[in-house]
C-alpha positions in Angstrom: 146.5 83.1 91.2 144.6 82.3 87.9 146.5 81.6 84.8 144.7 81.1 81.6 146.0 79.0 78.9 145.0 77.3 75.4 147.5 75.0 73.4 150.9 76.7 74.3 152.5 74.9 77.0 155.9 76.4 76.2 154.8 79.5 77.3 152.7 78.3 80.2 155.9 76.4 81.4 157.6 80.0 81.3 155.0 81.5 83.2 154.7 79.1 86.0 158.9 79.4 86.3 158.4 83.2 86.7 155.7 82.3 89.5 158.0 80.1 91.1 160.9 82.4 91.3 158.9 84.9 93.2 160.4 86.6 96.2 156.7 86.0 98.3 155.9 82.5 97.5 152.8 82.7 99.9 150.0 82.3 97.0 148.0 79.1 95.3 147.9 78.6 91.4 144.8 77.3 89.6 145.7 76.9 85.8 142.7 78.0 83.9 142.6 75.4 80.6 140.2 76.5 78.1 140.2 73.0 76.6 144.2 72.3 75.8 145.2 68.6 75.5 147.8 66.5 77.5 150.8 68.6 76.3 149.5 71.3 78.6 148.3 68.7 81.1 152.1 67.3 81.3 153.4 70.9 82.2 150.9 71.1 85.1 152.1 68.1 86.2 155.6 68.7 85.8 155.4 72.0 88.0 152.8 70.4 90.8 156.4 68.5 91.8 157.4 72.1 93.0 153.9 73.5 93.9 152.7 70.5 95.5 148.9 71.2 96.4 149.2 74.9 95.9 149.0 74.3 92.1 146.0 72.8 90.3 144.2 72.8 87.2 140.5 74.1 86.2 139.4 72.6 82.6 136.9 72.5 80.3 136.1 70.6 77.0 137.3 72.5 73.9 133.8 74.3 72.5 135.5 77.5 70.8 137.0 80.6 72.8 135.3 80.5 76.3 137.6 82.4 78.3 135.1 84.1 80.5 133.8 80.7 81.5 137.1 79.0 82.3 138.1 82.0 84.6 134.8 81.7 86.7 135.5 78.3 87.0 139.2 78.8 88.1 138.2 81.5 90.7 135.5 78.9 92.2 138.3 76.3 92.7 141.1 79.1 93.8 141.5 79.2 98.1 142.8 82.7 98.4 140.5 85.7 99.5 142.6 87.6 96.8 142.8 86.7 93.2 145.2 88.0 90.6 144.0 86.6 87.1 147.0 86.3 84.8 147.4 85.3 80.8 149.6 82.3 80.1 151.6 84.5 77.7 152.7 87.1 80.2 155.6 86.5 82.5 155.8 88.3 85.6 158.8 90.0 87.3 160.5 88.1 90.8 158.6 90.9 93.2 155.1 91.1 91.2 153.3 89.1 94.5 155.1 91.5 96.9 153.8 94.6 94.8 150.0 93.4 94.4 150.3 92.2 98.4 151.1 96.1 99.0 148.6 97.1 96.5 145.8 95.2 97.6 143.9 97.7 99.5 140.1 97.7 100.5 138.0 99.9 97.6 140.4 99.2 95.1 141.1 96.8 92.1 144.3 96.4 90.2 145.5 96.4 86.9 148.9 96.9 85.3 151.1 97.7 82.3 152.5 95.0 79.5 156.3 95.2 77.7 155.5 93.6 74.5 158.5 91.3 73.6 159.8 90.9 70.0 160.1 87.5 68.5 163.8 87.3 68.7 163.8 87.8 72.6 160.6 85.4 73.0 162.5 82.6 71.3 165.2 82.9 73.8 162.8 82.9 76.4 160.9 80.0 75.1 164.2 77.8 73.8 167.2 78.9 75.7 165.1 79.6 78.9 166.4 83.2 79.1 164.9 84.2 82.5 163.8 88.0 81.8 161.7 88.0 85.0 164.7 88.0 87.1 166.2 91.0 85.3 167.0 94.5 87.5 165.8 97.6 86.4 169.6 98.3 85.7 169.2 95.3 83.3 166.5 96.8 81.3 168.2 100.0 81.1 171.0 98.6 79.0 169.0 96.1 77.0 168.8 96.6 72.9 165.8 98.7 72.1 165.4 96.3 69.0 164.4 93.6 71.0 161.0 95.0 72.0 157.7 95.4 69.8 156.0 98.1 71.6 155.0 99.0 75.2 152.9 101.6 76.9 154.7 105.0 76.7 156.5 104.5 74.1 160.8 105.2 74.7 163.8 104.9 72.9 165.2 103.1 75.9 163.3 99.9 77.4 164.2 100.4 80.8 161.8 103.7 81.0 159.0 101.4 79.9 159.3 99.7 83.3 158.5 103.5 84.9 159.2 104.3 88.5 157.6 107.9 88.2 153.8 106.6 87.9 152.3 107.7 91.0 148.6 106.0 90.5 148.8 103.7 93.5 146.1 102.7 95.6 147.9 104.3 98.5 147.7 107.7 96.9 144.0 108.2 96.8 144.5 111.7 95.4 145.9 110.7 92.3 143.4 109.4 89.6 142.4 105.9 88.8 144.9 103.9 86.8 143.8 102.6 83.1 145.5 100.4 81.5 146.3 100.8 77.8 144.0 99.7 75.3 141.6 98.8 77.8 144.1 96.0 78.8 142.7 94.2 81.9 143.0 90.5 80.1 146.8 89.9 80.8 146.4 91.3 84.5 143.6 91.9 87.0 143.6 91.5 90.7 140.4 91.4 92.7 139.5 90.6 96.3 137.4 87.3 96.4 134.4 89.5 98.0 134.4 92.1 95.5 134.5 89.6 92.6 131.6 88.0 94.3 129.4 91.1 94.5 129.9 91.5 90.6 129.3 87.7 90.0 132.6 87.1 88.5 133.1 87.2 84.7 130.2 86.9 82.5 130.1 83.3 80.8 127.9 84.7 77.8 130.9 86.3 76.3 132.3 83.7 74.0 134.4 84.4 71.2 137.6 86.7 71.5 137.7 89.9 73.7 135.4 92.2 75.6 135.0 90.1 78.9 137.9 91.7 80.7 136.5 95.3 79.8 133.0 94.0 81.0 134.1 92.9 84.4 136.3 96.2 85.1 133.3 98.3 84.2 131.1 96.5 86.5 133.9 96.6 89.3 133.9 100.0 89.1 130.3 100.7 89.1 130.3 98.6 92.5 132.4 101.4 93.9 135.9 100.1 93.2 138.6 102.4 92.1 141.7 101.1 89.6 145.1 101.1 90.8 148.8 100.4 89.8 150.6 98.2 91.6 154.0 99.5 90.4 156.7 98.4 88.1 157.7 95.4 89.5 153.9 94.4 88.5 154.7 94.8 84.6 153.8 91.9 82.4 156.3 90.7 80.0 154.5 89.6 77.0 155.6 86.9 74.8 155.4 87.5 71.1 152.9 85.2 69.1 151.1 85.8 65.9 147.9 87.6 65.9 144.9 87.7 63.7 144.6 90.8 62.4 141.0 92.6 62.0 139.7 89.7 64.4 135.9 90.2 64.7 134.8 91.3 68.3 131.7 89.1 68.3 131.0 90.5 71.9 130.6 94.1 71.3 127.0 93.8 71.8 127.1 92.5 75.4 129.7 94.8 76.1 127.8 97.8 75.1 124.8 96.3 76.8 126.9 96.7 79.9 127.8 100.1 79.5 124.5 101.1 78.8 123.0 99.4 81.7 123.4 100.1 85.7 123.9 96.5 86.6 127.0 95.5 88.6 126.3 91.5 88.1 127.2 89.5 85.5 124.0 87.6 83.8 125.7 84.2 83.9 128.7 84.4 86.2 130.0 82.7 89.7 126.7 81.9 90.9 125.4 80.2 87.9 128.2 78.1 87.4 128.6 77.0 90.9 125.2 75.7 90.9 125.7 74.0 87.7 128.4 72.0 89.0 126.8 71.2 92.1 124.2 69.6 90.1 127.0 67.6 88.9 128.7 66.6 92.2 124.9 65.7 93.3 124.4 63.5 90.1 127.9 62.1 90.7 127.1 60.8 94.3 123.5 59.5 93.3 125.2 57.4 90.4 127.9 56.2 92.9 125.2 55.0 95.3 122.8 53.7 92.7 122.1 49.8 92.7 121.7 49.9 89.0 124.0 49.3 86.5 122.6 51.5 84.1 124.6 55.1 84.0 123.2 58.2 85.4 
């Protein structure tokens, strides 16, 4: 499990709480931190009291939006053979890991749906600890529509936004592939480690907002994988936050390049970062064994 974050410790705390409440606790967590400060570090430290060695933090200095790079670093640190990438503002329902484990079949990667929470109910989650991720389907059916902003398959009744009728599951291969609304692979992406390594992970050339998640999905499909949906239990509950309207997608040329090519591997991905950090480890070992007082 890899959870991305940047300078929103309150949201990260709630996401980690939703992970701690999973009915299937057999997973480890790597917080992929794109340069946050001490407040985020403190949240991770507090939750290590619960998760123990199953929780660690991959961190890189704040040098702008480098989400693709920190995702690769976190994937290198993760211990499992299957990796679920989540955003640090997306709560997961209590049976999410169960759903992913059932749907994690060979030849498939996973994406999901998202329910966007309004500012009022998001505040109750953050400030009052309202455990939305524990709500049953019945509770969602009777919840107030006004507390939601938007979600895939708009409906007047929020419970229908966690639909059970969608049949695009990996164990139903005759169904069409699942495509998340608005190419939204960034908030939920499940993939076997071997498949991620085959496409060399995320492309760390993607800096600035947008495109890195779609890029990896294009290459995963090109490698021969299909995309499936784990089911309503994997619907992500997205906390409200202000967004920058008209945000420039500086990575559009890189994404266009991938789509126009036939390659399946990231140009700068897992292998390159693993080699970079191997060099650093070697340098540190040389420094520790050197008799010179000069820094190495």
